[in-house]
C-alpha positions, -999 to +999 in steps of 0.1 A: -260+709-392-251+732-364-253+729-326-273+752-305-255+784-298-234+783-267-228+745-268-193+730-273-186+726-311-189+691-325-167+675-351-173+643-370-147+619-383-157+595-411-131+569-416-114+537-406-105+522-373-068+515-364-065+486-340-030+500-331-046+532-319-021+555-337-041+566-367-076+566-381-106+576-360-086+568-328-061+596-337-089+619-348-109+617-316-077+624-295-071+654-317-106+667-314-103+665-276-069+683-278-084+713-298-115+715-275-143+701-296-167+672-290-157+643-312-180+619-329-173+592-355-187+571-383-166+540-389-162+530-426-137+501-422-121+481-395-084+475-401-061+449-386-032+473-380-002+480-358+029+501-361+043+478-388+014+483-412-021+472-423-026+435-425-063+432-433-094+453-439-131+447-432-155+472-447-186+483-428-219+479-447-227+512-464-262+513-448-245+512-414-221+540-424-251+561-435-270+555-403-239+564-382-237+598-399-274+604-397-275+594-360-248+620-351-261+648-374-297+645-362-290+644-325-256+660-317-250+681-348-219+685-369-200+719-371-173+704-393-164+669-405-134+651-420-131+620-441-102+596-437-102+560-450-129+555-477-119+521-490-143+515-519-164+533-546-196+523-528-184+538-495-173+570-512-206+574-529-226+568-496-205+593-478-209+618-506-246+615-504-247+621-466-224+651-468-246+666-496-277+659-475-265+674-442-243+701-457-216+703-431-181+717-441-158+688-447-120+683-447-110+655-470-078+636-461-072+614-491-058+583-475-045+559-501-015+540-489-002+536-453+035+534-444+032+496-448+008+469-458-026+469-477-039+499-497-065+520-480-083+527-513-092+502-540-079+509-575-113+518-590-123+542-562-099+571-571-121+584-600-152+586-578-131+602-551-119+629-574-151+635-592-176+633-564-161+639-530-134+665-536-158+690-551-178+689-518-147+695-497-138+728-480-102+716-476-083+686-490-050+676-473-029+653-495+008+644-488+032+644-517+023+610-531-014+616-528-011+650-544+007+634-574-022+609-578-048+636-575-031+661-598-010+641-622+019+664-613+053+649-602+060+666-568+095+670-556+099+707-548+077+734-534+072+748-569+059+714-579+036+713-549+022+747-559+015+734-594-002+703-580-023+723-556-035+745-584-044+715-604-063+698-575-082+731-568-097+728-603-116+698-590-138+723-571-124+722-535-121+755-517-086+751-504-057+726-509-030+719-483-001+698-495+018+684-465+055+689-467+067+658-448+079+641-480+089+672-500+126+679-506+132+707-480+160+691-458+160+716-429+123+724-428+089+708-431+070+731-453+032+728-458+017+747-487-018+762-487-035+771-520-067+791-514-084+816-537-054+813-562-031+825-534-002+805-519+008+805-482+035+783-467+039+771-431+074+763-420+087+745-389+120+726-384+121+691-399+121+665-371+142+634-374+117+610-358+100+576-364+071+586-341+050+597-371+022+571-373-010+591-375+006+625-382-016+630-413-048+620-396-040+642-367-033+672-390-065+670-409-085+663-376-069+694-360-079+715-390-115+701-388-118+708-351-105+743-355-129+750-383-157+737-361-146+763-335-149+791-361-112+796-372-107+805-408-087+781-430-053+799-427-055+801-389-066+765-387-038+752-409-012+772-389-024+760-355-028+724-368+008+723-380+021+734-346-001+707-329+013+680-351+049+693-347+045+688-309+026+655-314+056+641-333+082+655-309+064+641-279+051+609-297+048+575-282+077+551-289+055+520-291+057+489-312+084+477-336+076+500-365+067+537-367+056+549-333+025+569-328+021+607-326+007+622-294-021+646-304-026+655-268+010+666-264+001+703-262-022+696-232+003+673-216+030+700-219+009+726-202+005+702-173+042+694-173+051+731-173+032+735-140+049+704-125+083+718-136+077+752-119+064+735-087+095+712-086+119+742-088+101+762-062+103+732-039+140+729-047+146+765-037+129+759-004+151+728+002+182+749-006+173+771+023+171+742+048+209+737+051+234+764+059+262+747+039+242+753+007+249+790+011+286+783+008+281+769-026+272+802-042+296+812-071+305+848-077+283+848-108+254+835-087+237+801-093+207+789-112+186+758-109+169+746-141+145+719-151+136+711-187+104+698-202+106+663-216+125+662-250+134+699-247+155+712-276+156+749-269+163+770-238+127+784-241+117+749-229+139+751-198+126+768-166+149+786-142+150+815-119+150+850-134+181+870-125+196+837-110+195+827-073+214+850-049+221+852-012+204+881+004+222+878+037+196+856+053+186+831+027+189+821-010+164+840-030+153+849-065+136+881-078+105+861-089+091+826-094+107+803-119+099+809-155+107+793-188+134+808-211+151+829-184+183+809-180+211+808-206+243+791-194+228+764-172+199+759-196+223+754-225+242+728-204+211+708-198+199+711-234+233+698-246+233+669-221+197+659-231+208+653-267+227+622-254+207+616-222+171+627-226+161+618-191+187+641-174+165+672-173+177+692-143+210+710-134+224+733-107+256+753-110+277+757-078+311+772-068+341+752-079+361+737-050+386+709-055+373+690-025+338+689-040+352+672-071+373+648-050+342+639-029+322+633-060+348+609-074+351+591-041+313+586-041+315+569-075+297+597-094+306+602-130+327+634-131+334+649-164+353+681-172+365+703-201+392+729-205+379+763-215+415+773-225+412+750-255+381+766-268+385+774-306+386+810-316+355+806-337+335+793-307+348+822-286+335+847-311+301+831-315+276+843-289+263+814-268+285+787-283+309+782-255+288+761-231+275+737-257+310+732-270+324+726-236+297+701-225+301+683-258+338+680-253+333+666-218+308+640-230+331+629-258+361+626-235+347+599-212+314+587-229+297+583-195+264+593-182+273+625-163+266+634-127+290+663-125+305+685-152+332+710-142+357+734-157+386+754-142+376+786-160+397+809-181+406+846-183+375+864-170+356+831-166+349+817-132+356+780-125+323+761-121+307+728-112+273+718-126+254+690-109+230+670-131+201+646-125+167+636-137+148+660-114+157+689-091+151+666-061+177+642-074+201+670-080+198+681-044+203+645-032+236+644-051+247+678-037+239+666-001+259+634-006+289+654-019+288+679+010+287+650+035+317+634+020+339+665+012 
């Protein structure tokens, strides 16, 4: 059931409601919005649920489920749909009949057991699920445990996942994606796509996070939305994996159990990037309002950086290309701030953020003893490290010196840092780095230090 040409694509989620807002149709609708499709829903069950688990389930009458699907398909249209929680045999059979009637491409997310609490599929429903729903699916997206139940194959490794995917494909589905969150690949999360007897893997770093509630729902919803927009399965899976990776990294730490993913993280980050650039431009303007700032210029020049929330790589830190220099009249940069252009100061802030995630901005300035003394007198937390003690292995490793030094400084005093400095070494200029939550707060600290030097 297609929309009129030129209209926004529409995607339908058929599944359960999560009162905690992290999974189910709530997660699906957020994800549809994130990928740029119009989201609609047909609720199959209402769950009593939070971050700790599912406490109770109330199933919607199958006639109401049918009418919800019909109402959406007749009026708005369905470019692609997904199924989530289908609790009973009767619900599965009703959904199968509606999918067959309307003929929209469907992604099947075989929800069986949440992280905690009641089962999302009654024991007798699995046979109907395998025999009637999966053959209608364009894509099915089981995790390791679900793949084992659907295939009968014990899944521990990627080779096992490939065997399970091949077995599931024999049920008639066009493509199988086995999610790698629970597969034994310690450094990476590897999703496996089996399509047309071919295997493709999708790899991203494994995240150590409890903000994973709704990750599976968001993944299948992202695939659905992208299929609705005309992406092929391989492209849809690749983009969906990145969306969920960001959704976990920037998830919501709510509740007492597993926090929720943030399907809109990609959109929020785009907005945050703009705010970061604007804040740095404002900071450079402020630097030019006081003559004494010019005197803080080190020989290697300075850079002012600002990281995105939860940044883990210098590509997620904005700074000034070519650093900030003094052109004889004012402090200037060759161009506007950009992400990924700073190395030393960016590595400083990335290392600090591992211990203090809210400290996201830094400015390096010329080392002078009276600046350090003024900082101490003001009660700022001043940390330092000795570059002469740098291990030979660190010296020989490109880009390892700054993280090593900052880690040493943080270990030495175990304080939230305001200032980190070092006295240099052969060929290395002594340097002070001022740290704070934002560029504006960095400048406030610098002004206080200058007034008290």
